[in-house]
HTML snippet that shows the backbone in 3Dmol.js (N, CA, C, O; Angstrom):
<script src="https://3Dmol.org/build/3Dmol-min.js"></script>
<div id="view" style="width:600px;height:400px;position:relative"></div>
<script>
const pdb = `
ATOM      1  N   UNK A   1      34.126  43.738 -13.251  1.00  0.00           N
ATOM      2  CA  UNK A   1      33.347  42.726 -13.923  1.00  0.00           C
ATOM      3  C   UNK A   1      33.535  41.363 -13.263  1.00  0.00           C
ATOM      4  O   UNK A   1      32.592  40.581 -13.143  1.00  0.00           O
ATOM      5  N   UNK A   2      34.775  41.090 -12.836  1.00  0.00           N
ATOM      6  CA  UNK A   2      35.045  39.816 -12.172  1.00  0.00           C
ATOM      7  C   UNK A   2      34.247  39.692 -10.882  1.00  0.00           C
ATOM      8  O   UNK A   2      33.757  38.615 -10.544  1.00  0.00           O
ATOM      9  N   UNK A   3      34.123  40.803 -10.167  1.00  0.00           N
ATOM     10  CA  UNK A   3      33.393  40.784  -8.900  1.00  0.00           C
ATOM     11  C   UNK A   3      31.912  40.500  -9.139  1.00  0.00           C
ATOM     12  O   UNK A   3      31.279  39.769  -8.378  1.00  0.00           O
ATOM     13  N   UNK A   4      31.371  41.084 -10.199  1.00  0.00           N
ATOM     14  CA  UNK A   4      29.961  40.852 -10.501  1.00  0.00           C
ATOM     15  C   UNK A   4      29.745  39.387 -10.881  1.00  0.00           C
ATOM     16  O   UNK A   4      28.778  38.770 -10.436  1.00  0.00           O
ATOM     17  N   UNK A   5      30.629  38.832 -11.692  1.00  0.00           N
ATOM     18  CA  UNK A   5      30.516  37.429 -12.098  1.00  0.00           C
ATOM     19  C   UNK A   5      30.636  36.514 -10.878  1.00  0.00           C
ATOM     20  O   UNK A   5      29.901  35.534 -10.753  1.00  0.00           O
ATOM     21  N   UNK A   6      31.559  36.841  -9.991  1.00  0.00           N
ATOM     22  CA  UNK A   6      31.733  36.045  -8.779  1.00  0.00           C
ATOM     23  C   UNK A   6      30.480  36.108  -7.911  1.00  0.00           C
ATOM     24  O   UNK A   6      30.027  35.086  -7.395  1.00  0.00           O
ATOM     25  N   UNK A   7      29.929  37.291  -7.752  1.00  0.00           N
ATOM     26  CA  UNK A   7      28.710  37.442  -6.970  1.00  0.00           C
ATOM     27  C   UNK A   7      27.538  36.685  -7.601  1.00  0.00           C
ATOM     28  O   UNK A   7      26.730  36.085  -6.892  1.00  0.00           O
ATOM     29  N   UNK A   8      27.450  36.715  -8.924  1.00  0.00           N
ATOM     30  CA  UNK A   8      26.383  35.994  -9.610  1.00  0.00           C
ATOM     31  C   UNK A   8      26.531  34.484  -9.418  1.00  0.00           C
ATOM     32  O   UNK A   8      25.539  33.787  -9.207  1.00  0.00           O
ATOM     33  N   UNK A   9      27.749  33.985  -9.489  1.00  0.00           N
ATOM     34  CA  UNK A   9      27.979  32.557  -9.291  1.00  0.00           C
ATOM     35  C   UNK A   9      27.636  32.166  -7.858  1.00  0.00           C
ATOM     36  O   UNK A   9      26.975  31.153  -7.630  1.00  0.00           O
ATOM     37  N   UNK A  10      28.079  32.955  -6.902  1.00  0.00           N
ATOM     38  CA  UNK A  10      27.783  32.671  -5.499  1.00  0.00           C
ATOM     39  C   UNK A  10      26.274  32.727  -5.265  1.00  0.00           C
ATOM     40  O   UNK A  10      25.717  31.882  -4.564  1.00  0.00           O
ATOM     41  N   UNK A  11      25.624  33.718  -5.852  1.00  0.00           N
ATOM     42  CA  UNK A  11      24.170  33.832  -5.723  1.00  0.00           C
ATOM     43  C   UNK A  11      23.455  32.645  -6.347  1.00  0.00           C
ATOM     44  O   UNK A  11      22.476  32.151  -5.787  1.00  0.00           O
ATOM     45  N   UNK A  12      23.930  32.177  -7.502  1.00  0.00           N
ATOM     46  CA  UNK A  12      23.308  31.030  -8.169  1.00  0.00           C
ATOM     47  C   UNK A  12      23.477  29.772  -7.320  1.00  0.00           C
ATOM     48  O   UNK A  12      22.539  28.988  -7.177  1.00  0.00           O
ATOM     49  N   UNK A  13      24.652  29.581  -6.765  1.00  0.00           N
ATOM     50  CA  UNK A  13      24.892  28.413  -5.914  1.00  0.00           C
ATOM     51  C   UNK A  13      24.003  28.476  -4.676  1.00  0.00           C
ATOM     52  O   UNK A  13      23.420  27.464  -4.287  1.00  0.00           O
ATOM     53  N   UNK A  14      23.891  29.635  -4.057  1.00  0.00           N
ATOM     54  CA  UNK A  14      23.045  29.790  -2.877  1.00  0.00           C
ATOM     55  C   UNK A  14      21.582  29.540  -3.235  1.00  0.00           C
ATOM     56  O   UNK A  14      20.850  28.926  -2.459  1.00  0.00           O
ATOM     57  N   UNK A  15      21.154  30.012  -4.403  1.00  0.00           N
ATOM     58  CA  UNK A  15      19.774  29.813  -4.849  1.00  0.00           C
ATOM     59  C   UNK A  15      19.487  28.332  -5.065  1.00  0.00           C
ATOM     60  O   UNK A  15      18.442  27.834  -4.646  1.00  0.00           O
ATOM     61  N   UNK A  16      20.397  27.636  -5.708  1.00  0.00           N
ATOM     62  CA  UNK A  16      20.210  26.207  -5.966  1.00  0.00           C
ATOM     63  C   UNK A  16      20.196  25.431  -4.649  1.00  0.00           C
ATOM     64  O   UNK A  16      19.384  24.521  -4.479  1.00  0.00           O
ATOM     65  N   UNK A  17      21.061  25.772  -3.740  1.00  0.00           N
ATOM     66  CA  UNK A  17      21.104  25.107  -2.436  1.00  0.00           C
ATOM     67  C   UNK A  17      19.810  25.346  -1.666  1.00  0.00           C
ATOM     68  O   UNK A  17      19.294  24.433  -1.021  1.00  0.00           O
ATOM     69  N   UNK A  18      19.288  26.562  -1.729  1.00  0.00           N
ATOM     70  CA  UNK A  18      18.073  26.912  -1.002  1.00  0.00           C
ATOM     71  C   UNK A  18      16.847  26.192  -1.573  1.00  0.00           C
ATOM     72  O   UNK A  18      15.870  25.977  -0.855  1.00  0.00           O
ATOM     73  N   UNK A  19      16.890  25.825  -2.834  1.00  0.00           N
ATOM     74  CA  UNK A  19      15.742  25.163  -3.463  1.00  0.00           C
ATOM     75  C   UNK A  19      15.641  23.687  -3.079  1.00  0.00           C
ATOM     76  O   UNK A  19      14.576  23.091  -3.243  1.00  0.00           O
ATOM     77  N   UNK A  20      16.693  23.095  -2.584  1.00  0.00           N
ATOM     78  CA  UNK A  20      16.690  21.677  -2.235  1.00  0.00           C
ATOM     79  C   UNK A  20      15.931  21.424  -0.945  1.00  0.00           C
ATOM     80  O   UNK A  20      15.591  22.359  -0.220  1.00  0.00           O
ATOM     81  N   UNK A  21      15.670  20.159  -0.663  1.00  0.00           N
ATOM     82  CA  UNK A  21      14.952  19.819   0.568  1.00  0.00           C
ATOM     83  C   UNK A  21      15.824  20.069   1.802  1.00  0.00           C
ATOM     84  O   UNK A  21      17.050  19.963   1.754  1.00  0.00           O
ATOM     85  N   UNK A  22      15.162  20.400   2.890  1.00  0.00           N
ATOM     86  CA  UNK A  22      15.898  20.639   4.132  1.00  0.00           C
ATOM     87  C   UNK A  22      16.307  19.299   4.742  1.00  0.00           C
ATOM     88  O   UNK A  22      15.866  18.241   4.296  1.00  0.00           O
ATOM     89  N   UNK A  23      17.135  19.359   5.743  1.00  0.00           N
ATOM     90  CA  UNK A  23      17.588  18.151   6.427  1.00  0.00           C
ATOM     91  C   UNK A  23      16.391  17.439   7.059  1.00  0.00           C
ATOM     92  O   UNK A  23      16.315  16.210   7.037  1.00  0.00           O
ATOM     93  N   UNK A  24      15.465  18.203   7.616  1.00  0.00           N
ATOM     94  CA  UNK A  24      14.275  17.620   8.238  1.00  0.00           C
ATOM     95  C   UNK A  24      13.433  16.895   7.182  1.00  0.00           C
ATOM     96  O   UNK A  24      12.944  15.793   7.429  1.00  0.00           O
ATOM     97  N   UNK A  25      13.265  17.507   6.015  1.00  0.00           N
ATOM     98  CA  UNK A  25      12.493  16.877   4.944  1.00  0.00           C
ATOM     99  C   UNK A  25      13.183  15.613   4.440  1.00  0.00           C
ATOM    100  O   UNK A  25      12.523  14.618   4.140  1.00  0.00           O
ATOM    101  N   UNK A  26      14.503  15.655   4.350  1.00  0.00           N
ATOM    102  CA  UNK A  26      15.251  14.470   3.918  1.00  0.00           C
ATOM    103  C   UNK A  26      15.076  13.331   4.916  1.00  0.00           C
ATOM    104  O   UNK A  26      14.912  12.178   4.517  1.00  0.00           O
ATOM    105  N   UNK A  27      15.109  13.644   6.212  1.00  0.00           N
ATOM    106  CA  UNK A  27      14.940  12.627   7.252  1.00  0.00           C
ATOM    107  C   UNK A  27      13.529  12.049   7.206  1.00  0.00           C
ATOM    108  O   UNK A  27      13.350  10.839   7.343  1.00  0.00           O
ATOM    109  N   UNK A  28      12.526  12.907   7.014  1.00  0.00           N
ATOM    110  CA  UNK A  28      11.142  12.432   6.919  1.00  0.00           C
ATOM    111  C   UNK A  28      10.974  11.507   5.710  1.00  0.00           C
ATOM    112  O   UNK A  28      10.293  10.485   5.793  1.00  0.00           O
ATOM    113  N   UNK A  29      11.590  11.871   4.606  1.00  0.00           N
ATOM    114  CA  UNK A  29      11.533  11.046   3.396  1.00  0.00           C
ATOM    115  C   UNK A  29      12.217   9.711   3.634  1.00  0.00           C
ATOM    116  O   UNK A  29      11.709   8.670   3.217  1.00  0.00           O
ATOM    117  N   UNK A  30      13.369   9.732   4.304  1.00  0.00           N
ATOM    118  CA  UNK A  30      14.092   8.498   4.590  1.00  0.00           C
ATOM    119  C   UNK A  30      13.255   7.574   5.476  1.00  0.00           C
ATOM    120  O   UNK A  30      13.201   6.367   5.240  1.00  0.00           O
ATOM    121  N   UNK A  31      12.604   8.138   6.490  1.00  0.00           N
ATOM    122  CA  UNK A  31      11.775   7.341   7.398  1.00  0.00           C
ATOM    123  C   UNK A  31      10.574   6.764   6.650  1.00  0.00           C
ATOM    124  O   UNK A  31      10.233   5.594   6.828  1.00  0.00           O
ATOM    125  N   UNK A  32       9.934   7.582   5.815  1.00  0.00           N
ATOM    126  CA  UNK A  32       8.778   7.108   5.051  1.00  0.00           C
ATOM    127  C   UNK A  32       9.185   5.980   4.102  1.00  0.00           C
ATOM    128  O   UNK A  32       8.455   5.001   3.946  1.00  0.00           O
ATOM    129  N   UNK A  33      10.348   6.121   3.474  1.00  0.00           N
ATOM    130  CA  UNK A  33      10.836   5.069   2.584  1.00  0.00           C
ATOM    131  C   UNK A  33      11.113   3.780   3.360  1.00  0.00           C
ATOM    132  O   UNK A  33      10.792   2.687   2.893  1.00  0.00           O
ATOM    133  N   UNK A  34      11.703   3.915   4.537  1.00  0.00           N
ATOM    134  CA  UNK A  34      11.989   2.740   5.363  1.00  0.00           C
ATOM    135  C   UNK A  34      10.706   2.020   5.776  1.00  0.00           C
ATOM    136  O   UNK A  34      10.640   0.790   5.760  1.00  0.00           O
ATOM    137  N   UNK A  35       9.703   2.788   6.141  1.00  0.00           N
ATOM    138  CA  UNK A  35       8.421   2.195   6.527  1.00  0.00           C
ATOM    139  C   UNK A  35       7.789   1.497   5.334  1.00  0.00           C
ATOM    140  O   UNK A  35       7.252   0.397   5.467  1.00  0.00           O
ATOM    141  N   UNK A  36       7.850   2.133   4.164  1.00  0.00           N
ATOM    142  CA  UNK A  36       7.267   1.537   2.965  1.00  0.00           C
ATOM    143  C   UNK A  36       7.973   0.225   2.610  1.00  0.00           C
ATOM    144  O   UNK A  36       7.317  -0.744   2.228  1.00  0.00           O
ATOM    145  N   UNK A  37       9.287   0.189   2.732  1.00  0.00           N
ATOM    146  CA  UNK A  37      10.044  -1.035   2.444  1.00  0.00           C
ATOM    147  C   UNK A  37       9.696  -2.122   3.459  1.00  0.00           C
ATOM    148  O   UNK A  37       9.506  -3.280   3.088  1.00  0.00           O
ATOM    149  N   UNK A  38       9.613  -1.755   4.727  1.00  0.00           N
ATOM    150  CA  UNK A  38       9.272  -2.738   5.767  1.00  0.00           C
ATOM    151  C   UNK A  38       7.877  -3.309   5.532  1.00  0.00           C
ATOM    152  O   UNK A  38       7.662  -4.511   5.690  1.00  0.00           O
ATOM    153  N   UNK A  39       6.930  -2.454   5.157  1.00  0.00           N
ATOM    154  CA  UNK A  39       5.574  -2.931   4.871  1.00  0.00           C
ATOM    155  C   UNK A  39       5.571  -3.876   3.677  1.00  0.00           C
ATOM    156  O   UNK A  39       4.883  -4.896   3.691  1.00  0.00           O
ATOM    157  N   UNK A  40       6.334  -3.541   2.652  1.00  0.00           N
ATOM    158  CA  UNK A  40       6.411  -4.396   1.471  1.00  0.00           C
ATOM    159  C   UNK A  40       7.013  -5.755   1.819  1.00  0.00           C
ATOM    160  O   UNK A  40       6.524  -6.789   1.362  1.00  0.00           O
ATOM    161  N   UNK A  41       8.062  -5.754   2.618  1.00  0.00           N
ATOM    162  CA  UNK A  41       8.680  -7.012   3.030  1.00  0.00           C
ATOM    163  C   UNK A  41       7.714  -7.851   3.857  1.00  0.00           C
ATOM    164  O   UNK A  41       7.657  -9.070   3.701  1.00  0.00           O
ATOM    165  N   UNK A  42       6.960  -7.207   4.729  1.00  0.00           N
ATOM    166  CA  UNK A  42       5.985  -7.934   5.547  1.00  0.00           C
ATOM    167  C   UNK A  42       4.907  -8.558   4.666  1.00  0.00           C
ATOM    168  O   UNK A  42       4.472  -9.682   4.920  1.00  0.00           O
ATOM    169  N   UNK A  43       4.476  -7.839   3.638  1.00  0.00           N
ATOM    170  CA  UNK A  43       3.467  -8.380   2.723  1.00  0.00           C
ATOM    171  C   UNK A  43       4.010  -9.582   1.961  1.00  0.00           C
ATOM    172  O   UNK A  43       3.308 -10.576   1.777  1.00  0.00           O
ATOM    173  N   UNK A  44       5.255  -9.491   1.520  1.00  0.00           N
ATOM    174  CA  UNK A  44       5.871 -10.600   0.791  1.00  0.00           C
ATOM    175  C   UNK A  44       6.007 -11.820   1.700  1.00  0.00           C
ATOM    176  O   UNK A  44       5.709 -12.941   1.288  1.00  0.00           O
ATOM    177  N   UNK A  45       6.453 -11.602   2.926  1.00  0.00           N
ATOM    178  CA  UNK A  45       6.602 -12.712   3.864  1.00  0.00           C
ATOM    179  C   UNK A  45       5.251 -13.347   4.193  1.00  0.00           C
ATOM    180  O   UNK A  45       5.159 -14.569   4.318  1.00  0.00           O
ATOM    181  N   UNK A  46       4.210 -12.538   4.332  1.00  0.00           N
ATOM    182  CA  UNK A  46       2.879 -13.080   4.600  1.00  0.00           C
ATOM    183  C   UNK A  46       2.399 -13.922   3.415  1.00  0.00           C
ATOM    184  O   UNK A  46       1.803 -14.982   3.607  1.00  0.00           O
ATOM    185  N   UNK A  47       2.653 -13.461   2.211  1.00  0.00           N
ATOM    186  CA  UNK A  47       2.267 -14.218   1.019  1.00  0.00           C
ATOM    187  C   UNK A  47       3.042 -15.534   0.938  1.00  0.00           C
ATOM    188  O   UNK A  47       2.474 -16.570   0.594  1.00  0.00           O
ATOM    189  N   UNK A  48       4.332 -15.493   1.254  1.00  0.00           N
ATOM    190  CA  UNK A  48       5.134 -16.721   1.250  1.00  0.00           C
ATOM    191  C   UNK A  48       4.620 -17.705   2.296  1.00  0.00           C
ATOM    192  O   UNK A  48       4.573 -18.908   2.040  1.00  0.00           O
ATOM    193  N   UNK A  49       4.238 -17.211   3.460  1.00  0.00           N
ATOM    194  CA  UNK A  49       3.695 -18.078   4.510  1.00  0.00           C
ATOM    195  C   UNK A  49       2.366 -18.680   4.072  1.00  0.00           C
ATOM    196  O   UNK A  49       2.103 -19.856   4.325  1.00  0.00           O
ATOM    197  N   UNK A  50       1.528 -17.883   3.418  1.00  0.00           N
ATOM    198  CA  UNK A  50       0.245 -18.379   2.935  1.00  0.00           C
ATOM    199  C   UNK A  50       0.460 -19.496   1.918  1.00  0.00           C
ATOM    200  O   UNK A  50      -0.242 -20.506   1.946  1.00  0.00           O
ATOM    201  N   UNK A  51       1.429 -19.317   1.018  1.00  0.00           N
ATOM    202  CA  UNK A  51       1.733 -20.335   0.011  1.00  0.00           C
ATOM    203  C   UNK A  51       2.251 -21.599   0.682  1.00  0.00           C
ATOM    204  O   UNK A  51       1.836 -22.703   0.328  1.00  0.00           O
ATOM    205  N   UNK A  52       3.158 -21.445   1.652  1.00  0.00           N
ATOM    206  CA  UNK A  52       3.703 -22.610   2.360  1.00  0.00           C
ATOM    207  C   UNK A  52       2.594 -23.357   3.102  1.00  0.00           C
ATOM    208  O   UNK A  52       2.573 -24.588   3.111  1.00  0.00           O
ATOM    209  N   UNK A  53       1.678 -22.616   3.722  1.00  0.00           N
ATOM    210  CA  UNK A  53       0.551 -23.261   4.419  1.00  0.00           C
ATOM    211  C   UNK A  53      -0.340 -24.019   3.441  1.00  0.00           C
ATOM    212  O   UNK A  53      -0.810 -25.116   3.742  1.00  0.00           O
ATOM    213  N   UNK A  54      -0.568 -23.433   2.276  1.00  0.00           N
ATOM    214  CA  UNK A  54      -1.399 -24.097   1.257  1.00  0.00           C
ATOM    215  C   UNK A  54      -0.746 -25.382   0.772  1.00  0.00           C
ATOM    216  O   UNK A  54      -1.421 -26.394   0.581  1.00  0.00           O
ATOM    217  N   UNK A  55       0.559 -25.344   0.573  1.00  0.00           N
ATOM    218  CA  UNK A  55       1.284 -26.531   0.127  1.00  0.00           C
ATOM    219  C   UNK A  55       1.219 -27.616   1.197  1.00  0.00           C
ATOM    220  O   UNK A  55       0.975 -28.784   0.893  1.00  0.00           O
ATOM    221  N   UNK A  56       1.437 -27.224   2.451  1.00  0.00           N
ATOM    222  CA  UNK A  56       1.387 -28.196   3.546  1.00  0.00           C
ATOM    223  C   UNK A  56      -0.004 -28.816   3.654  1.00  0.00           C
ATOM    224  O   UNK A  56      -0.126 -30.019   3.881  1.00  0.00           O
ATOM    225  N   UNK A  57      -1.051 -28.012   3.496  1.00  0.00           N
ATOM    226  CA  UNK A  57      -2.408 -28.526   3.575  1.00  0.00           C
ATOM    227  C   UNK A  57      -2.684 -29.486   2.411  1.00  0.00           C
ATOM    228  O   UNK A  57      -3.313 -30.528   2.600  1.00  0.00           O
ATOM    229  N   UNK A  58      -2.219 -29.136   1.222  1.00  0.00           N
ATOM    230  CA  UNK A  58      -2.423 -30.011   0.065  1.00  0.00           C
ATOM    231  C   UNK A  58      -1.678 -31.332   0.246  1.00  0.00           C
ATOM    232  O   UNK A  58      -2.196 -32.389  -0.116  1.00  0.00           O
ATOM    233  N   UNK A  59      -0.479 -31.280   0.799  1.00  0.00           N
ATOM    234  CA  UNK A  59       0.282 -32.506   1.039  1.00  0.00           C
ATOM    235  C   UNK A  59      -0.404 -33.377   2.089  1.00  0.00           C
ATOM    236  O   UNK A  59      -0.435 -34.600   1.954  1.00  0.00           O
ATOM    237  N   UNK A  60      -0.951 -32.761   3.127  1.00  0.00           N
ATOM    238  CA  UNK A  60      -1.654 -33.516   4.167  1.00  0.00           C
ATOM    239  C   UNK A  60      -2.907 -34.175   3.588  1.00  0.00           C
ATOM    240  O   UNK A  60      -3.208 -35.325   3.905  1.00  0.00           O
ATOM    241  N   UNK A  61      -3.623 -33.457   2.755  1.00  0.00           N
ATOM    242  CA  UNK A  61      -4.822 -34.020   2.132  1.00  0.00           C
ATOM    243  C   UNK A  61      -4.458 -35.168   1.192  1.00  0.00           C
ATOM    244  O   UNK A  61      -5.165 -36.174   1.127  1.00  0.00           O
ATOM    245  N   UNK A  62      -3.345 -35.011   0.459  1.00  0.00           N
ATOM    246  CA  UNK A  62      -2.903 -36.069  -0.450  1.00  0.00           C
ATOM    247  C   UNK A  62      -2.484 -37.309   0.347  1.00  0.00           C
ATOM    248  O   UNK A  62      -2.790 -38.434  -0.048  1.00  0.00           O
ATOM    249  N   UNK A  63      -1.794 -37.107   1.453  1.00  0.00           N
ATOM    250  CA  UNK A  63      -1.378 -38.240   2.286  1.00  0.00           C
ATOM    251  C   UNK A  63      -2.605 -38.944   2.862  1.00  0.00           C
ATOM    252  O   UNK A  63      -2.645 -40.173   2.922  1.00  0.00           O
ATOM    253  N   UNK A  64      -3.586 -38.184   3.278  1.00  0.00           N
ATOM    254  CA  UNK A  64      -4.816 -38.773   3.811  1.00  0.00           C
ATOM    255  C   UNK A  64      -5.537 -39.562   2.712  1.00  0.00           C
ATOM    256  O   UNK A  64      -6.008 -40.675   2.950  1.00  0.00           O
ATOM    257  N   UNK A  65      -5.619 -38.988   1.522  1.00  0.00           N
ATOM    258  CA  UNK A  65      -6.283 -39.679   0.417  1.00  0.00           C
ATOM    259  C   UNK A  65      -5.537 -40.961   0.054  1.00  0.00           C
ATOM    260  O   UNK A  65      -6.166 -41.973  -0.253  1.00  0.00           O
ATOM    261  N   UNK A  66      -4.206 -40.929   0.085  1.00  0.00           N
ATOM    262  CA  UNK A  66      -3.408 -42.137  -0.199  1.00  0.00           C
ATOM    263  C   UNK A  66      -3.677 -43.214   0.852  1.00  0.00           C
ATOM    264  O   UNK A  66      -3.810 -44.393   0.522  1.00  0.00           O
ATOM    265  N   UNK A  67      -3.756 -42.802   2.115  1.00  0.00           N
ATOM    266  CA  UNK A  67      -4.000 -43.758   3.204  1.00  0.00           C
ATOM    267  C   UNK A  67      -5.374 -44.381   3.052  1.00  0.00           C
ATOM    268  O   UNK A  67      -5.545 -45.581   3.267  1.00  0.00           O
ATOM    269  N   UNK A  68      -6.356 -43.569   2.681  1.00  0.00           N
ATOM    270  CA  UNK A  68      -7.710 -44.091   2.463  1.00  0.00           C
ATOM    271  C   UNK A  68      -7.693 -45.055   1.295  1.00  0.00           C
ATOM    272  O   UNK A  68      -8.307 -46.119   1.369  1.00  0.00           O
ATOM    273  N   UNK A  69      -7.003 -44.705   0.214  1.00  0.00           N
ATOM    274  CA  UNK A  69      -6.949 -45.537  -0.976  1.00  0.00           C
ATOM    275  C   UNK A  69      -6.263 -46.874  -0.680  1.00  0.00           C
ATOM    276  O   UNK A  69      -6.637 -47.901  -1.246  1.00  0.00           O
ATOM    277  N   UNK A  70      -5.274 -46.865   0.193  1.00  0.00           N
ATOM    278  CA  UNK A  70      -4.562 -48.102   0.523  1.00  0.00           C
ATOM    279  C   UNK A  70      -5.304 -48.922   1.580  1.00  0.00           C
ATOM    280  O   UNK A  70      -4.920 -50.053   1.878  1.00  0.00           O
ATOM    281  N   UNK A  71      -6.344 -48.361   2.131  1.00  0.00           N
ATOM    282  CA  UNK A  71      -7.132 -49.072   3.119  1.00  0.00           C
ATOM    283  C   UNK A  71      -6.535 -49.016   4.504  1.00  0.00           C
ATOM    284  O   UNK A  71      -6.940 -49.781   5.379  1.00  0.00           O
ATOM    285  N   UNK A  72      -5.599 -48.146   4.722  1.00  0.00           N
ATOM    286  CA  UNK A  72      -4.972 -48.053   6.057  1.00  0.00           C
ATOM    287  C   UNK A  72      -5.894 -47.392   7.073  1.00  0.00           C
ATOM    288  O   UNK A  72      -5.874 -47.723   8.258  1.00  0.00           O
ATOM    289  N   UNK A  73      -6.693 -46.463   6.596  1.00  0.00           N
ATOM    290  CA  UNK A  73      -7.654 -45.802   7.469  1.00  0.00           C
ATOM    291  C   UNK A  73      -8.991 -45.733   6.769  1.00  0.00           C
ATOM    292  O   UNK A  73      -9.071 -45.781   5.542  1.00  0.00           O
ATOM    293  N   UNK A  74     -10.032 -45.621   7.557  1.00  0.00           N
ATOM    294  CA  UNK A  74     -11.376 -45.475   6.976  1.00  0.00           C
ATOM    295  C   UNK A  74     -11.789 -44.031   7.084  1.00  0.00           C
ATOM    296  O   UNK A  74     -11.452 -43.343   8.047  1.00  0.00           O
ATOM    297  N   UNK A  75     -12.507 -43.587   6.110  1.00  0.00           N
ATOM    298  CA  UNK A  75     -12.937 -42.205   6.077  1.00  0.00           C
ATOM    299  C   UNK A  75     -14.050 -41.910   6.996  1.00  0.00           C
ATOM    300  O   UNK A  75     -14.509 -40.770   7.063  1.00  0.00           O
TER     301      UNK A  75
END
`;
const viewer = $3Dmol.createViewer("view");
viewer.addModel(pdb, "pdb");
viewer.setStyle({}, {cartoon: {color: "spectrum"}});
viewer.zoomTo();
viewer.render();
</script>
């Protein structure tokens, strides 16, 4: 009976191990995740750059409007 129980446990462990992803599948998943993270970071950085450019443009326009208002330059 002990031998049968041992064989069943070994068989169950082998079955569970066989059901998991292979090393190749794990590597493909890791690479896909890395690419997805890199793409997300690039999108965030592009959005931050767009915001910074908008702020700089608004500040330049405000400075120009102030100069016009003070009569330093003509429009």
